[in-house]
C-alpha positions as CSV (number, residue, x, y, z in Angstrom):
1,M,7.9,-1.7,5.9
2,R,6.4,-2.4,8.8
3,V,6.0,-5.6,10.0
4,V,3.8,-7.0,12.9
5,L,5.8,-10.1,14.6
6,A,3.6,-12.3,17.1
7,E,6.3,-14.8,19.2
8,D,6.0,-16.5,22.1
9,L,9.5,-17.7,22.6
10,F,11.7,-14.6,24.1
11,L,14.7,-15.4,22.3
12,L,13.2,-16.3,19.4
13,R,11.2,-13.2,18.9
14,D,14.2,-10.7,19.6
15,G,15.6,-12.6,17.9
16,L,13.6,-12.1,14.6
17,V,13.2,-8.4,15.9
18,R,17.1,-7.6,15.8
19,L,17.2,-9.3,12.0
20,L,14.2,-7.7,10.9
21,E,15.5,-4.3,11.7
22,A,19.1,-5.2,10.3
23,Y,17.3,-5.8,6.9
24,G,15.4,-2.4,7.2
25,F,12.4,-3.4,8.6
26,E,10.3,-1.4,10.7
27,I,9.0,-3.0,14.2
28,A,5.4,-1.6,14.4
29,A,4.2,-4.0,16.9
30,A,6.3,-7.4,18.7
31,V,4.3,-9.7,20.9
32,E,3.6,-12.4,22.4
33,S,-0.1,-14.0,22.5
34,G,-3.3,-13.9,20.4
35,P,-5.5,-11.2,22.2
36,E,-2.3,-9.1,21.6
37,L,-1.7,-9.6,18.2
38,E,-5.2,-9.3,17.6
39,R,-5.0,-5.6,19.1
40,A,-1.6,-5.4,16.9
41,L,-2.9,-6.0,13.7
42,A,-5.8,-3.5,14.4
43,E,-4.1,-0.4,15.8
44,S,-1.0,-1.1,13.3
45,D,-1.9,-1.4,9.6
46,P,1.5,-3.1,8.8
47,D,2.3,-3.9,5.4
48,I,3.1,-7.4,7.2
49,A,2.6,-10.3,10.4
50,V,4.5,-12.2,10.3
51,V,2.4,-15.4,12.7
52,D,3.5,-18.1,14.9
53,V,0.8,-20.4,14.3
54,R,0.4,-21.7,18.3
55,L,0.3,-18.9,20.7
56,P,-1.2,-18.8,24.2
57,P,-3.5,-18.2,25.3
58,S,-4.8,-21.5,24.0
59,H,-1.4,-22.9,22.3
60,T,-3.2,-24.5,19.0
61,D,-4.2,-22.1,16.4
62,E,-4.5,-19.3,17.9
63,G,-1.8,-17.4,15.9
64,L,-2.8,-18.4,12.6
65,Q,-6.0,-17.3,13.3
66,C,-6.0,-14.2,14.5
67,A,-4.0,-13.0,11.0
68,L,-7.0,-14.7,9.0
69,E,-9.6,-12.6,10.9
70,A,-7.0,-10.0,10.2
71,R,-7.3,-10.9,5.8
72,R,-11.0,-10.9,6.4
73,R,-11.8,-7.0,7.5
74,R,-8.2,-6.1,5.1
75,P,-8.8,-8.3,2.7
76,G,-4.5,-8.9,1.3
77,L,-3.2,-8.3,4.5
78,P,0.0,-10.2,3.4
79,V,0.8,-13.1,6.1
80,L,3.8,-14.9,6.4
81,V,2.8,-18.1,9.0
82,L,5.7,-19.9,11.3
83,S,5.1,-23.3,11.8
84,Q,7.1,-26.6,13.8
85,H,5.8,-28.8,11.8
86,V,4.6,-29.2,8.4
87,E,0.6,-28.9,9.1
88,Q,-1.6,-29.2,6.2
89,L,-4.4,-27.8,7.4
90,Y,-2.8,-24.5,8.2
91,A,-1.5,-24.4,5.1
92,R,-4.9,-24.4,3.0
93,E,-6.8,-22.2,6.0
94,L,-3.6,-20.0,4.5
95,L,-4.7,-19.8,1.0
96,A,-8.3,-20.0,1.1
97,D,-9.4,-16.9,-0.3
98,G,-7.6,-17.7,-3.3
99,T,-5.5,-14.2,-2.9
100,G,-1.7,-13.8,-3.0
101,G,1.0,-12.6,-0.3
102,V,0.8,-15.4,2.0
103,G,3.6,-17.7,3.0
104,Y,4.1,-21.2,5.2
105,L,7.3,-21.7,6.7
106,L,9.5,-23.7,8.9
107,K,11.3,-22.4,12.2
108,D,14.1,-23.9,10.7
109,R,13.7,-22.2,8.0
110,V,14.0,-18.5,10.1
111,F,18.0,-19.6,10.7
112,D,18.8,-19.3,7.2
113,A,18.7,-15.3,7.1
114,E,19.1,-14.6,3.2
115,Q,16.1,-17.5,2.9
116,F,13.4,-16.0,5.6
117,I,14.0,-12.2,4.3
118,D,13.7,-13.6,0.3
119,A,10.2,-14.6,2.0
120,V,9.2,-12.0,3.8
121,R,9.9,-9.6,1.1
122,R,8.5,-11.9,-1.4
123,V,4.8,-12.3,0.8
124,A,5.3,-8.6,1.5
125,A,5.0,-8.1,-2.0
126,G,2.1,-10.3,-2.4
127,G,3.7,-13.1,-3.9
128,T,3.5,-16.6,-2.1
129,A,6.5,-18.7,-0.2
130,M,5.4,-21.8,0.6
131,D,7.8,-24.0,2.8
132,P,9.1,-27.4,0.2
133,Q,8.1,-29.5,2.6
134,V,5.0,-28.8,2.7
135,I,5.0,-28.4,-1.1
136,Q,5.8,-32.2,-0.9
137,Q,3.3,-33.4,1.5
138,L,1.0,-31.6,-1.1
139,L,2.9,-33.6,-3.9
140,S,2.9,-36.8,-2.5
141,R,-0.8,-36.9,-1.4
142,R,-2.4,-35.5,-4.5
143,S,-0.1,-38.1,-6.5
144,A,-1.3,-41.1,-5.0
145,T,-4.8,-40.4,-5.6
146,D,-4.9,-38.0,-8.7
147,Q,-4.1,-38.7,-12.8
148,P,-3.5,-36.0,-14.5
149,L,-0.3,-35.4,-11.4
150,G,0.6,-38.6,-11.8
151,R,1.2,-38.2,-15.4
152,L,3.7,-35.4,-14.5
153,T,7.4,-36.5,-15.3
154,P,9.7,-36.2,-12.6
155,R,11.7,-32.8,-14.0
156,E,8.4,-31.2,-14.4
157,R,7.6,-32.5,-10.9
158,E,10.4,-30.6,-9.3
159,V,9.8,-27.6,-11.1
160,L,6.0,-27.5,-9.8
161,E,7.1,-27.6,-6.4
162,L,10.0,-24.5,-6.7
163,M,6.9,-22.8,-8.9
164,A,4.7,-23.3,-5.8
165,Q,7.4,-22.5,-3.6
166,G,6.9,-18.7,-5.2
167,R,9.4,-18.6,-7.3
168,S,9.5,-16.9,-11.3
169,N,10.4,-19.0,-14.3
170,A,14.1,-17.1,-14.1
171,A,14.8,-18.4,-10.2
172,I,13.8,-22.1,-11.3
173,A,16.2,-22.0,-14.3
174,G,19.1,-20.9,-12.0
175,Q,18.5,-23.5,-9.8
176,L,18.4,-26.3,-11.7
177,V,21.0,-24.6,-14.1
178,V,19.0,-24.7,-17.3
179,T,17.5,-22.7,-20.3
180,E,14.3,-20.0,-19.3
181,R,13.2,-21.9,-22.4
182,A,13.0,-25.3,-20.8
183,I,11.4,-23.9,-18.2
184,A,8.5,-22.1,-19.9
185,K,8.2,-25.3,-21.7
186,H,7.8,-27.5,-18.4
187,T,5.4,-24.5,-16.8
188,S,3.2,-25.0,-20.2
189,N,3.0,-29.1,-20.1
190,I,2.2,-29.2,-16.5
191,F,-0.7,-26.7,-16.9
192,A,-2.2,-28.6,-19.7
193,K,-1.1,-31.9,-18.3
194,L,-3.5,-30.7,-14.7
195,R,-6.3,-28.1,-16.9
196,L,-5.5,-25.1,-15.7
197,E,-5.3,-22.1,-17.6
198,V,-1.8,-20.7,-17.8
199,S,-1.0,-17.2,-16.9
200,D,1.7,-14.7,-16.8
201,D,1.4,-14.0,-13.2
202,D,3.1,-15.8,-11.0
203,N,1.4,-15.4,-7.7
204,R,-2.0,-16.0,-9.5
205,R,-0.7,-19.7,-11.4
206,V,1.0,-20.7,-7.6
207,L,-2.1,-20.6,-5.8
208,A,-3.7,-21.9,-8.8
209,V,-1.4,-25.3,-8.3
210,L,-1.5,-25.4,-5.2
211,A,-5.5,-25.0,-5.1
212,Y,-6.0,-27.7,-8.1
213,L,-3.2,-29.7,-5.9
214,D,-5.6,-29.7,-2.3
215,R,-8.7,-29.9,-3.8
216,G,-10.8,-32.9,-3.2
217,R,-9.7,-33.5,-0.1
């Protein structure tokens, strides 16, 4: 699996290269700036781009914008964004086209090798990997103003957070130590209360939930 990596901090970039290679990924390019990322995405045809949001020369959202432009040129290009802080605007932009293969992680998650590699693999396979803190902020912001979301029980909100991270019913059941049948019931209740069509497609259901939580901003 070929990876284009963009990170301006040398030590972190070098560490990520070593980590990805240790898990069998091929580094197609490891760059430190927006212009270099733009060229690498155009020339390398990667299976996934792992991109720091803030890159030189602007140090604003140049990394994210380069990745989004690459997704416009190649729809569905898997992109995993790394950020120092939760920025809901970045999460919205990443999810705006309604397709899978997207992820948003805080850089702290990178230090958990298994969690980071799982996110890379999930996004590369067309799934979604959203940082729990991003999901919590979206839920908190919407619950204050949205009546359907406010009707969810505490357990349903917990299940929704895990759904939005891209986890399957089986994975949620394992984490909450309940049966998969119980999670399926919670999932059905969530979709009914949020007026969303039930789908067996994990990625599509997560994106639908996130789109609902973030609409009307």
